[in-house]
C-alpha positions in Angstrom: -4.0 17.2 -21.0 -1.3 16.1 -23.4 1.4 14.0 -21.7 4.9 15.5 -22.0 7.2 13.7 -24.4 9.7 11.3 -23.0 11.8 11.1 -26.2 15.4 11.3 -25.2 17.1 14.4 -26.4 20.5 14.1 -28.0 22.3 16.8 -26.1 25.6 16.8 -24.1 26.5 13.6 -25.7 24.0 11.2 -24.1 20.3 10.2 -23.8 18.4 13.0 -22.1 14.7 13.2 -21.2 13.7 16.9 -21.4 10.3 16.7 -19.7 9.4 14.4 -16.8 6.3 14.6 -14.5 5.6 11.3 -12.8 2.9 12.9 -10.6 0.8 13.4 -13.8 -1.3 10.2 -13.8 -1.9 10.4 -17.6 1.8 10.8 -18.3 2.7 8.1 -15.9 0.3 5.6 -17.4 1.1 6.4 -21.0 4.9 6.5 -21.0 6.4 7.3 -17.6 6.0 4.0 -15.9 7.7 2.0 -18.7 10.7 4.3 -18.8 11.0 4.4 -15.0 10.9 0.6 -14.7 13.6 0.2 -17.4 15.9 2.6 -15.6 15.1 1.0 -12.3 16.2 -2.5 -13.6 19.6 -1.4 -14.9 20.1 0.9 -11.9 19.6 -2.2 -9.7 22.1 -4.2 -11.8 24.9 -1.6 -11.4 24.2 -1.0 -7.7 24.0 -4.7 -7.1 27.6 -5.2 -8.4 28.7 -2.1 -6.5 27.5 -3.6 -3.2 29.4 -6.8 -4.1 32.6 -5.0 -4.6 32.0 -2.9 -1.5 31.6 -6.0 0.7 34.2 -8.0 -1.2 36.6 -7.9 1.7 34.0 -9.7 4.0 34.8 -12.7 1.7 38.5 -11.9 1.2 39.3 -12.1 4.9 37.8 -15.7 5.0 40.6 -16.7 2.5 43.3 -15.1 4.7 44.6 -17.9 6.9 47.6 -17.9 9.3 50.0 -17.6 6.4 48.8 -14.0 5.8 50.0 -13.1 9.3 46.9 -11.1 10.2 45.1 -11.1 13.6 41.3 -11.1 13.9 41.6 -7.4 15.0 43.5 -6.7 11.8 40.8 -8.2 9.7 38.0 -6.3 11.5 40.0 -3.1 10.8 40.4 -3.9 7.1 36.6 -4.4 6.7 36.0 -1.3 8.8 38.0 0.9 6.4 36.0 -0.4 3.4 32.8 0.5 5.3 34.2 4.0 6.1 35.1 4.9 2.6 31.8 3.5 1.3 29.9 5.8 3.7 31.9 8.9 2.9 31.7 8.7 -0.9 27.9 8.6 -0.7 27.8 12.3 -0.3 29.5 13.3 -3.6 27.8 10.4 -5.4 24.5 11.9 -4.5 25.3 15.2 -6.2 26.9 13.5 -9.1 23.5 12.4 -10.6 22.4 16.0 -11.2 25.9 17.1 -12.3 26.5 14.3 -14.9 23.0 12.7 -15.4 21.8 9.5 -13.8 22.7 7.3 -16.8 26.1 9.0 -17.3 27.1 8.7 -13.7 26.0 5.1 -13.6 28.5 4.4 -16.4 31.3 6.2 -14.6 30.5 4.7 -11.2 30.3 1.2 -12.6 33.6 1.4 -14.5 35.3 2.7 -11.4 34.7 -0.7 -9.7 37.4 -2.1 -11.9 40.0 -0.2 -9.9 39.6 -2.0 -6.5 38.9 -5.4 -8.2 42.1 -5.3 -10.4 44.2 -4.0 -7.5 43.0 -6.8 -5.2 43.7 -9.3 -8.0 47.3 -8.2 -8.2 48.1 -8.2 -4.4 46.0 -11.0 -3.0 48.7 -13.4 -1.8 50.6 -14.2 1.5 53.5 -11.9 2.1 51.6 -8.7 1.1 51.7 -6.1 3.8 48.8 -5.2 6.0 49.0 -1.6 4.7 48.6 -2.8 1.1 45.5 -4.9 2.0 44.1 -1.9 3.9 44.5 0.4 0.8 42.8 -2.2 -1.4 39.9 -2.5 1.0 39.6 1.3 1.1 39.5 1.4 -2.8 36.6 -1.1 -2.7 34.7 1.5 -0.7 33.7 3.2 -3.9 31.2 0.5 -4.4 29.3 1.8 -1.4 28.7 5.1 -3.2 26.7 3.5 -6.0 23.8 3.2 -3.6 23.5 6.9 -3.0 23.6 7.9 -6.7 21.2 5.1 -7.6 18.7 6.0 -4.9 18.8 9.7 -5.9 18.4 8.8 -9.5 15.4 6.4 -9.0 13.8 8.9 -6.6 13.4 11.3 -9.5 11.8 8.7 -11.8 8.9 7.6 -9.6 5.8 9.4 -8.1 5.4 9.8 -4.4 2.8 7.0 -4.1 5.3 4.5 -5.7 8.5 5.6 -4.0 8.3 3.1 -1.1 8.1 0.2 -3.5 10.5 1.6 -6.1 13.2 2.7 -3.6 12.8 -0.6 -1.6 13.2 -2.6 -4.8 16.2 -0.6 -5.9 17.9 -0.8 -2.5 17.0 -4.4 -2.0 18.3 -5.4 -5.4 21.5 -3.6 -4.6 21.7 -5.1 -1.1 21.5 -8.6 -2.6 25.0 -7.9 -4.0 26.2 -8.7 -0.5 25.0 -12.3 -0.2 25.7 -13.0 -3.9 29.4 -12.2 -3.5 29.4 -14.3 -0.4 27.7 -17.2 -2.2 30.2 -17.0 -5.1 33.0 -16.9 -2.5 31.5 -20.1 -0.9 31.5 -21.8 -4.3 35.1 -20.8 -4.9 36.2 -22.0 -1.4 34.3 -25.2 -1.8 36.0 -25.8 -5.2 39.4 -25.2 -3.5 39.9 -22.1 -5.6 41.8 -19.0 -4.5 40.7 -15.4 -4.0 41.9 -14.5 -7.5 39.2 -16.8 -9.0 36.5 -14.8 -7.2 38.0 -11.5 -8.4 38.3 -12.8 -12.0 34.5 -13.6 -12.0 33.6 -10.0 -11.1 35.8 -8.1 -13.6 33.7 -9.1 -16.7 30.5 -8.6 -14.7 31.5 -5.0 -14.1 32.2 -4.4 -17.8 28.7 -5.9 -18.7 26.9 -3.6 -16.2 28.7 -0.6 -17.5 27.8 -1.4 -21.1 24.1 -2.1 -20.3 23.8 1.1 -18.4 25.1 3.0 -21.4 22.7 1.3 -23.7 19.4 1.3 -21.8 19.4 4.1 -19.2 18.4 7.7 -19.4 19.2 11.1 -17.9 16.5 13.5 -16.7 17.3 17.1 -17.7 15.2 18.6 -15.0 17.2 17.0 -12.2 19.5 19.7 -10.8 21.7 20.1 -7.8 19.6 22.4 -5.7 22.2 24.1 -3.4 19.5 25.8 -1.5 17.6 22.6 -0.9 20.9 20.9 0.2 21.6 23.7 2.7 18.0 23.6 4.0 18.2 19.8 4.4 21.4 20.0 6.4 19.8 22.5 8.7 16.6 20.5 9.1 16.5 18.4 12.3 14.6 15.6 10.5 17.6 15.0 8.2 19.7 14.1 11.2 17.0 12.3 13.1 16.5 10.0 10.0 20.2 9.6 9.7 20.3 8.4 13.3 17.5 5.9 12.6 19.1 4.7 9.4 22.3 3.9 11.4 20.1 1.5 13.3 18.7 -0.2 10.2 21.0 0.0 7.2 24.1 0.6 9.4 23.3 -2.7 11.2 22.7 -4.5 7.9 26.0 -3.5 6.3 28.0 -3.8 9.5 26.7 -7.3 10.2 27.2 -8.3 6.5 30.9 -7.5 6.9 31.3 -9.0 10.3 29.2 -12.2 10.3 31.7 -14.5 8.9 34.5 -13.1 11.0 32.5 -13.4 14.2 31.7 -17.1 13.4 35.4 -17.8 12.7 36.8 -15.9 15.7 34.2 -16.7 18.4 33.1 -20.2 17.4 36.2 -21.5 15.6 34.5 -22.1 12.3 36.6 -22.8 9.2 36.4 -20.5 6.2 34.1 -23.1 4.4 31.9 -23.6 7.5 31.6 -19.8 7.9 30.8 -19.3 4.2 28.0 -21.9 4.4 25.9 -19.6 6.6 27.4 -16.1 6.1 25.3 -15.4 3.0 21.9 -16.4 4.4 21.4 -13.3 6.6 22.3 -10.7 4.0 20.3 -12.6 1.4 17.1 -12.6 3.5 17.7 -9.1 4.7 18.0 -7.9 1.1 14.9 -9.8 -0.2 12.8 -8.4 2.6 13.7 -4.8 2.0 11.0 -4.1 -0.7 8.5 -5.7 1.7 9.5 -3.1 4.3 8.9 -0.3 1.8 5.5 -1.9 0.8 4.4 -2.2 4.4 5.4 1.4 5.0 3.3 2.5 2.0 0.4 0.6 3.4 0.6 1.2 7.2 3.0 4.1 7.6 6.8 4.1 7.7 7.0 5.3 11.3 4.8 2.6 12.7 6.7 -0.2 10.9 10.0 1.3 11.9 9.0 1.6 15.5 7.9 -2.0 16.0 10.8 -3.2 13.9 13.2 -1.7 16.4 11.4 -3.6 19.2 11.9 -6.8 17.2 15.6 -6.0 16.5 16.2 -5.4 20.2 14.5 -8.7 21.1 16.6 -10.6 18.5 19.8 -9.0 19.8 18.9 -10.0 23.3 18.6 -13.6 22.2 22.0 -13.3 20.5 23.6 -12.0 23.8 22.2 -15.1 25.6 23.4 -17.4 22.9 26.8 -15.8 22.9 27.1 -16.2 26.7 26.0 -19.8 26.5 28.2 -20.5 23.5 25.3 -21.9 21.6 26.2 -21.8 17.9 22.7 -22.9 16.6 20.8 -20.3 18.7 23.4 -17.6 17.9 23.2 -18.3 14.1 19.4 -18.5 14.0 19.0 -15.2 16.0 21.6 -13.5 13.9 19.8 -14.4 10.7 16.5 -13.2 12.2 18.2 -9.9 13.0 19.4 -9.6 9.4 15.8 -10.0 8.2 14.7 -7.2 10.6 17.4 -4.9 9.4 16.1 -5.4 5.9 12.5 -4.6 6.9 13.7 -1.5 8.7 15.8 -0.4 5.7 12.7 -0.2 3.6 10.5 1.5 6.1 13.0 4.2 7.2 13.8 5.2 3.6 10.1 5.4 2.8 9.7 7.9 5.7 12.0 10.4 4.2 9.8 11.8 1.3 6.7 11.5 3.6 8.4 13.6 6.3 9.2 16.5 4.0 5.8 16.2 2.3 4.2 16.6 5.8 6.5 19.5 6.5 5.3 21.2 3.3 1.6 20.7 4.4 2.5 22.2 7.8 3.9 25.2 6.1 0.6 25.8 4.3 1.6 24.4 0.9 -0.7 22.1 -1.0 -1.0 20.2 -4.3 2.0 20.3 -6.7 3.7 23.0 -4.6 3.8 20.7 -1.6 4.9 17.7 -3.8 7.7 19.8 -5.3 8.9 20.9 -1.9 8.9 17.3 -0.7 10.8 16.1 -3.7 13.5 18.8 -3.3 14.1 18.3 0.3 13.9 14.5 0.3 16.2 14.2 -2.7 18.7 16.6 -1.0 18.7 14.7 2.3 18.8 11.1 0.9 22.6 11.2 0.2 23.4 12.6 3.6 21.1 10.1 5.4 22.6 7.2 3.4 26.1 8.3 4.2 25.6 8.7 7.9 23.6 5.5 8.1 26.4 3.6 6.4 28.8 4.9 9.1 26.9 2.6 11.4 28.6 -0.3 9.7 31.9 1.2 10.6 30.8 1.6 14.2 29.6 -2.1 14.3 32.9 -3.5 13.1 35.0 -1.3 15.4 32.7 -2.3 18.3 33.3 -6.0 17.4 37.1 -5.4 17.1 37.2 -3.8 20.6 34.9 -6.4 22.1 37.1 -9.3 20.9 40.2 -7.4 22.1 38.7 -6.7 25.5 36.6 -9.9 26.4 37.5 -12.4 23.7 33.9 -12.5 22.2 31.3 -10.3 20.6 29.0 -10.2 23.6 30.0 -6.7 24.7 29.3 -5.3 21.3 25.9 -6.9 21.1 24.9 -5.4 24.5 25.8 -2.0 23.1 23.7 -2.6 20.0 20.8 -3.7 22.2 21.0 -0.4 24.0 21.2 1.5 20.7 18.1 -0.1 19.3 16.2 0.9 22.5 17.2 4.6 21.9 16.1 4.3 18.2 12.7 3.1 19.4 12.4 6.0 21.7 13.3 8.5 19.1 10.9 7.1 16.5 8.0 7.2 19.0 8.8 10.6 20.4 9.3 12.4 17.1 7.0 10.7 14.6 4.3 8.8 16.6 3.6 10.7 19.8 0.4 12.7 19.2 0.4 15.9 21.4 -2.9 16.9 22.8 -4.2 19.8 20.7 -5.8 21.5 23.7 -2.5 21.6 25.5 -0.5 22.9 22.5 0.1 26.7 22.6 -1.4 28.7 19.9 2.0 29.8 18.6 2.8 26.2 18.0 -0.1 25.4 15.7 2.0 24.6 12.7 4.3 22.4 14.8 1.3 20.5 16.1 0.0 20.1 12.6 3.3 18.8 11.5 3.5 16.4 14.4 0.1 14.9 13.6 1.1 14.6 9.9 4.4 12.9 10.7 2.5 10.2 12.5 1.2 9.1 9.1 4.6 9.0 7.2 
């Protein structure tokens, strides 16, 4: 069979691929893989900087000493609002890929990062009002939307058998934007530089990412906003179950990324430089391990990896509670970094579950072959933006929980106890929905398809 041409079509003012079939092995080997990897690389670059801008205020608050007149509760609220906006904009960003094209939207989304960066550059000085800082942090939230559009775009480029690796690499490369901005912040603080130095570094990087996206990325003409699929995904219970589980993995990762430095400063009295020395380690390791989570999910099944990952997350959180009560900074820091690594693994495994779940549902409905693959792509693509948005809201919950815990008991212990209980619930949900194998003999005949789906979901 002749592989479809991937020559970009000059239409609607950009680079468009008119035919794309990654499930066709001959097409994939001949031209598809090369094009997909190129788009993946530049998608990661743009998303990486987007994550840096989204989490920019996790570094900004470290610069904000007593002369800024802000309490720890004020700072937690500032980073919470950046998390909130970053979660909300993920929904429209998901649909923007089909509306404008993956390449075109990458250009728009990357250029929009200049707005919060320049705004912060202008106002970042003592005497600026709390409300102004709050608005600037909310503007930075647009960086969180880049994840949703990037994941939706890359999901279209790769075949099902490669999605765990590709989505894990795409998300992991983006997630690394968190520790990178914190590392750069550490260098700036160590050199006695001010926050405007950090912002000045990122402005040209945003421009570079925008230009490279324009030069080397492609749009896929066949990617459309499927309103029917979106409505079906919203009504499907698995969309909301996976959203809940993603709160436990990615919500934890992004929430802890914003809060780690503030917790060290507030609970253990660390200076900005002392906090910055360790703040980046957890997000860095969590980001690097995310593709491994996707790879393990490809090999052993996403549900199995996710299940045992929640067990490990609960255990690490239990150690953090003990360290917090004993005021042991070394144990607290070590356990927190381990928890970051586990959130990264879970990020990769949970996202790999999404296309597998809808593929299993297609099989349970009696579909097979390309028909089943097409159904799985439609529903997984439609659900990813919503799952990513709801999952990111977990970061908001984490920072608000820390804020309340410090206001109530003067430490983060209460918040960590709540997180421990939440991970136990996530474990139970993962087992009950995706790994519990009902006895076929006990299943009523009218539930044959449900039983078939349950058995299939155990392999996602």
